[in-house]
MISEGU-394887 format. One line per 4 residues: number of its first residue (from 1); their letters; for each residue x, y, z of N, C-alpha, C. Coordinates in steps of 0.05 Angstrom, whole numbers, plus 32768, in hexadecimal, padded with zeros to 4 digits. Each point is the difference from the previous one (the first is absolute). Layout:
NUM	A	X,Y,Z,X,Y,Z,X,Y,Z  ...
// end
This chain:
1	XXXX	8010,7FE8,8000,7FF0,8018,8000,8011,8019,8000  8015,7FFF,8010,8011,8018,8003,800F,8007,7FE6  800D,7FEC,7FF5,8011,8006,7FE9,7FF1,8007,7FE7  7FE7,7FF5,7FFD,7FF0,8006,7FE8,7FEB,8015,8005
5	XXXX	7FFC,8008,8019,7FEB,8013,8008,7FE5,7FF7,7FF6  7FF9,7FE7,8007,7FE6,7FF4,7FF7,7FF1,7FF7,8018  7FE7,7FF8,7FFB,7FEF,7FF6,8016,8009,7FE4,8008  7FF5,7FF7,8017,8007,7FE6,800A,7FF7,7FEA,7FEC
9	XXXX	7FE9,8003,7FF4,7FF6,7FEC,7FED,8012,7FFE,7FE8  8009,8017,7FF6,8012,8000,7FE9,801B,7FF3,8008  800A,8007,8018,8019,7FF4,8009,7FFE,7FE2,8002  7FE9,7FF6,8009,7FFC,7FE3,8001,8001,7FF3,7FE4
13	XXXX	7FF5,800E,7FED,8001,7FF7,7FE4,801D,7FFF,7FF6  8010,8013,8007,801C,8001,7FF9,800F,7FE8,800C  7FFA,7FFB,8019,800D,7FE9,800E,7FF7,7FE6,7FF2  7FE7,7FFE,7FF9,7FF6,7FE8,7FF2,800F,7FFD,7FE5
17	XXXX	8003,8015,7FF1,800E,7FFF,7FE7,801D,7FF7,8003  800E,800B,8014,801C,7FF9,8004,8002,7FE2,8008  7FEF,7FF8,8012,8000,7FE4,8009,7FFB,7FED,7FE8  7FED,8007,7FEE,7FFA,7FF0,7FE9,8018,8000,7FED
21	XXXX	800D,8017,7FFC,8016,8002,7FED,8017,7FEE,8009  8006,8000,801A,8017,7FF0,800A,7FF7,7FE4,8009  7FE6,7FF9,7FFC,7FF5,7FE6,8007,8004,7FFB,801E  7FFA,8014,8010,8003,7FFE,801D,7FE5,7FF7,800C
25	XXXX	8000,7FF5,8018,7FE7,7FF9,800D,7FF0,8019,8006  7FE6,7FFD,8002,7FEF,8017,8007,8006,8008,801D  8007,8019,8003,8006,800B,801B,7FFD,801E,7FFE  7FFC,800D,8017,7FF9,801D,7FFF,8018,8012,7FFE
29	XXXX	8017,7FF6,7FF8,8018,8011,7FFD,8012,7FF5,7FEB  8013,8011,7FF7,8015,7FF7,7FEE,801A,800A,800B  8016,7FF3,7FF9,801A,800A,800A,8008,8019,7FF1  8011,8010,800D,800A,8018,7FF3,8010,7FF9,7FE7
33	XXXX	800E,7FEA,8000,800F,7FF7,7FE9,7FED,7FFB,7FE8  7FEB,7FF1,8005,7FEC,7FFA,7FEA,7FF3,801A,7FF6  7FF8,8011,8013,7FF4,8019,7FF9,8012,8011,7FEE  8019,8003,8008,8013,8010,7FF1,8006,7FF4,7FE4
37	XXXX	8002,7FE5,7FFF,8005,7FF3,7FE6,7FE8,8004,7FEE  7FE8,7FFC,800A,7FE8,8002,7FF0,7FFD,801C,7FF4  8005,8014,8010,7FFD,801C,7FF6,801A,800C,7FF6  8015,7FF1,8000,801B,8009,7FF7,8008,8019,8010
41	XXXX	7FFE,7FFF,801A,8007,8016,8011,8019,7FF9,8010  800E,8015,8008,8018,7FFD,8010,7FF7,7FFC,801D  800A,7FEC,800D,7FF9,7FFA,801C,8005,8018,8012  8016,800D,7FFD,8006,8017,8011,7FEC,8016,7FFD
45	XXXX	7FF6,8005,7FE8,7FEB,8014,7FFB,7FE6,7FFA,800E  7FF9,7FE6,7FFF,7FE7,7FF7,800D,8003,8003,801F  8016,7FF7,800A,8005,8002,801D,7FFF,801E,8009  800C,8011,7FF0,8000,801D,8006,7FE4,800B,8001
49	XXXX	7FF0,7FF7,7FED,7FE3,8009,7FFE,7FF1,7FF7,8019  8004,7FE7,8008,7FF2,7FF5,8017,800A,800E,801A  801A,8004,8002,800A,800E,8018,7FF6,801D,8002  7FFE,800D,7FE9,7FF5,801C,8000,7FE3,8000,8009
53	XXXX	7FF1,7FED,7FF8,7FE4,7FFE,8008,7FFE,7FFA,801E  8011,7FEF,800A,8000,7FFA,801D,8007,8019,8010  8013,800F,7FF7,8008,8018,800E,7FEA,8015,8000  7FF1,8001,7FEA,7FEA,8014,7FFD,7FE8,7FFA,8011
57	X	7FFD,7FE6,8007,7FE7,7FF9,800F,8005,7FFF,801E
// end
């Protein structure tokens, strides 16, 4: 939700898509590694985004 600025329902869809892509079991989360690979993002950038959100709240 934080990195894409989307609703919870949309975020769940994203998780479902990633799990299906990597043929992972159905679960309510994905690893940071899978997330970054799927969206071709740099892990450090995602961590920085998450840390900034934590500091802001």
